Residue, then its C-alpha position, 0 to 999 in steps of 0.5 A: m499499500r505504501r509503495a502504491a502511494g508513493r508511486l502515485d505520489a512520484a507520478l503526480g510530481r511531475v504535473p504542475m500542480l494548478r494544471l492538475v487542478l484544472v484538468l480535474l476540474a474540467v474532467v468533472s465540468v464535462a462530466s456534468l453536461l454529460l450527465s445533464l444530456a443522460g437525463v442524470l442531473r436535474y439541470p438543462v444542458a443548455a443552463l449549464a453550457a451557458t454558466l460554464v462558458v460565462a463563469v470561465a470567460a468572465s474569469w479570463l477576461g477579468d484576470r487580464a483586465m486587472a493584471a493590465l491595471a496594476r501593470a503585473a503578468p495574468v495568472g492565467e490557469s488560475a483565473l481558469v480554476t476559479g471560473l470552472i469552481l463558480f460553474l460547479v458552485v453557482f446556479p446553472v442560469l439561462t436569463a441575462s440577468g442571472l448570467l450577468l450574475v454569474a460574470a460578476a462573481a467571477l469579475v469580483a473574485n479576480a479583482s480580489k486577487y489584486l486587491i485583497r493583498i496582505g505581503g504582497r499575496h492575495v490571501l482570500n479564496p477567490a472563488a469563495t470571495g466572488l460567491v460571498v460578495v456577489g450573494l450581499t446582492g441578494l439576487t443570488g447565491s450559490a447552490w453547490w449542485v456538483a454536489t450530486p451522487g452522479l458526480l461522487p465517483l469523480l469528486l473523490v478521485s479528484g480530491v484524492l489526486i490533489a490532496v496527494r499532488t498538494r501534499l495536504a492529505g491530513p488536513v483535507a481528512v481533517l476537514v472532511v471528516a469532522g464536517a461530516v461528524v458535525q454535519v450528520g450530529a446537527l441533521e440528527a439534532t433537527g430530527a433527522d435519523l441516522p441512516t437520513a442524516l448519512a445519505y444527505l452527505p454527498s449532497t453537501p458542499l464538503l468534498l469539493l470546499a475541502t479538496v479543491m478550495f481549502t488546498e489552495p497552498i497560497t491562502l493557507p498557514p505555514r505550519r502543519g498544526q495551523r492548517y489542521a486548526e483551520a481545517v476543524l474551524v472550517a468544519v466547525l463553521l460548515v454546521v452553523p447554517y444548521v443551528a443558527p440559521v441567521s442572517l445579518l441583512t444579506l450576509r448569510p452563513t455559506p460554505e464559501l464564507a465559512l471558508l473565507i474565516g479560515n482564510v482570516f485566520a491564516v492571515l493571523a496565524a501566518r502573519p505574511v511579509a512581503a520584502g523588497l529584494r536586490l540582487a548581490g550577486s550569484r555563484r556557481l555551485t555545479p554545472t547545473t546548480v546556481e546560487y543567488a544572493f538577495r540583500p532585503d530592505r528589512p529583516l525577514r523572519q526565518r526559520a531555518g528549512q523554511f522557503l520563500e516565494l520569490q517574485v522576478p516580474h518579467r515580460g512574456s512569462d510562462l503559464r507557471g507565472v513569476r514566482r516560485s517557492l524556494t528554499i532559503v539556503s542561509a541560515p537565520g541571521e547570517e552576518d552578511g545579512t544576505v538571504r540566499v537560494a539556489v536553483r537548477e538549471r534545465t534545458p529549456a529553462s522557464s521564463f522564470k529561471r531566465a529572468l532570474a539568470a538576467l538579473p543584473v547585480d541590484g536588480a530588483a526582486r521580491a520576497v512575498t511571503v516567507t514560510g514552511g512547517f519543514t523545520l527540525p524539532d525543538d527538542r535536540t535530544v531527538p536523533l535525526v536522519l537528513v536525507a536529500s537528493g539534488i537541489g533538495i539539499t537546500p533546506f538541510v544546509s541551512q538547519l546544519r549551519q545554524e545547528a553549527a552556530e548554535v553549537a558554537a554559542g554552547a547548545r547541546p550537539r544533536d545526534v545528525l546524520l546527513v545522507d546526500r544522494v548525487p548524480s555524480a562526483d561533480e555534482i555536489p552542491y554545498r560540499a565545502e560548507l557540509a564539511a565545515t559544519g562538522v555533520r556526518v555524511l554518507l555521499v551516495c554517488p553513482d561512481p564513489a571512486a570520482v569522490r576524492d578528498v572526503p573528510e574523514q566523517w563522510h562515507v561513500a556508497g555507490a547505491f541508495d540502499a537500505a544496506a547502504v543506510t543502516s551501515v552509518l546508522p545507529d538505532p534506525a528505529g529510534r530515528t526521526a527521518y527528514v526527506s527531501g527532494s523530487p516526489r519521485f525521490l521521496a517514493l524511493a527514500r520511503s522505502v529505503l528508509a522503512g527497509a532500514g528500519v526508520r519509522r517516523i519520517r517526513t518530507d518536503a518536496f521539490s518540483g523541478y525547482 
């Protein structure tokens, strides 16, 4: 079972997250039209088709218009996703006035991405914002008609794929289970028996809300516990229409309002900050890896292992846009005051990487936010094994540099083994920096003989397998593993570590940065 899940994770890791969501929503939308033609859905196919066209077109045009006004790059695929979500939620209509309200919801949704921003990023789910604002007119509201038994199998499969790809299976499961429990309890409190309450669940907004809307990464708080807390909060708020169906003028308790309240909680928890950056310089680490150093216009709140959203404005951006999430390589509070990130070069390069490579010294960029929960435990007595592949070494460079500084200041040393898998002897990024920390290293290289002059505490192996790990890892069952690399490598590492006897594993995925 675990091996199958690893293979699924690796396969999904090759697909950009936003594109996966777009494709899955498009499949559900087409299926709804076919089910309407077959008489399974009660909404006329003409109304569904008209609502679909208007929602998607208005969302795309609204994004283009707002981007032009803000002199920013349009978000493209994100606008199409917003349009499809709105199509699956609003009342399908054929009247001109009804379609105008659908278009208004799409326009408001996309405007919110540019107007409701804190720390340089939008903080409210756009589709939910559009639904709530247009609902205030009292002329329309959300129907969540997608929650129908005929579409349930597709929604379930799509939800699982999105939860796995976004690595949010835990919070999504909590939201779904907690939401189901509180809604069933509320229905029973109103007089429904248990079978009736359970039969009603597939007709609730829970599945689409949890797997497609809640999982928007940019509106989630950074820490794992905070994400679980938001999931519970949204689940509890979903029961309000059953137990306290009160309204404030035209503002009613709805699923979309529950999600927006969750988004506000995320803002308070994350305290998103933005900082202007100026390029201080760059250096080549290996033939395919480059480090960039930036000087922020104000100090960034950072924990070792976290990442920043780096924005490099440029014209002619591709579908992936002008931002990337990159792990901060520099340790918090380093003396030179720079913030450093590293990227792997590929051919063909994305527009973002081309713009980053062309950025002149003192050229402007922006740190939209600093976030992430891939941090070492506060308890320094926990024995650790850190496992990296390729550019996945970056969070461990920051953590080990901070560890060395803390030990030098008198802190108790951690029991750490670093396993670093590299493709060749000339592709060992941060070799000197790792050696300077004094950490024990198992270096895995296909040609061990080519790796020369390694420190005494380093071991070199030719294969990444359980035998190599156990040869240098005492007490594997008592260790916590932190694994960083591509989704394909994460699947491999889970298998290898399990074979070596490691039971507790945390992961951090890199998708081609």
